[in-house]
N, C-alpha and C positions, 0 to 999 in steps of 0.2 A: 685577346681583348683585355683591357684593364679598366677598372673603375676607380675614380679618385674622389676623395673628400678633403676639403680644406677648412681649417679653423684659423681665423685671423684675429690679431690683437688680444691674444690670451695673456693674462697678467701673471705669467710665470717666466722666469729667466730661461732662455733657450738652452743653456748648459744643463739645467735641471731636467728639461723635457727630453733632451737627447739621451740622457742616461736610461730613461724608461723606453725610449724608441729602440735602443740597441737590444733590449730584452725581447722584444716581440718581432723584430725584423726577420723575415724568412720563415715564420711559424704559420701553421694553419690558424684560421680565424677563431675557431672554437677554443683552441689551446691558448691563443693570445688573449682571448677574453678572460679565461680563467687566471692567467698570469696577472692581468691588469686588476682583477678583482682582489687578488691576494697581495698585491704590492702596496706597501704603506708609504707611497710617495704622493705628493700633491699633484703631480703631472698625470697620474694614472686615471683620474676622474675625467678630465677633458679628452684624453686619448681613448678611453673606453667609449665615450659618446661619439667620437670621430670614427672609431672602428665600426660601430653599429651603423653609422651613416653611410660609410663606404660599402658595407655589405648590402644595405638597402638599395644603394645606387646600382650596384652590380646586379642585384636580383630584378629590380623594376625597370631599369633603363637598358640593360644589356642582356637580360634573360639568362644570367649565369646561375648555376646550381650553388646555393649558399653553403652546402656541405663540402664543396671542393675548393673553396677559396683559400688563398695563401697571401700573406702580406709580402708584397714585393719591394715596397719602398716606404720608409717612414723618416721624414726629415723635419727638423725644427730650425727655422731661420729666424734671425733677429727682426723684430718689428721696431716701431718707433719707441724711443726712450722718453719716459716721463721724468722731467728733471724737477726735483724738489730740493728744499734747503733746510738745514738744521742750524740753529744759532750756535756759535762757538765763542770763545773768549775774545775780548777786545772788539766786540761789534762785528766780527767776521761771520761769514756763512760757510758751512760745509755742505757741498753738493751731494745729494743722494740720487742715484740713478735707479728708477723703477723700470725694469726692463719688460718688454713684451715679446711674444713669440707668434710666428706664423707657422702652423703645423700642416704638413701635407702627408696624407696616408693613401697609398695605392694598393689595391688588391687585384689579383688575377686568378683565373682557374688553373689548377695544376694539371699537367698533362698526364 
């Protein structure tokens, strides 16, 4: 049995989130929580919140033991892009893409 938590429209580029996802994938949840607290990346804060949510889902909805949970999947997909402009020379505009992420984190009990 697996428990999932999703965070949508997070205002961080998916490339930056995926770097932190690779750090915690396959790790026990207590160890992953310690990694996220010590990682100086902007994506670690929403991932920590998402990890706590997935653990709470596993404990309350599926009656899993919170001490035996392992992160099985952590994926950051691209969300909608906010398109903004910056003025340039000769009246032109330079487009700035402000990217968003949809993050999915899945935990399961280890056998």
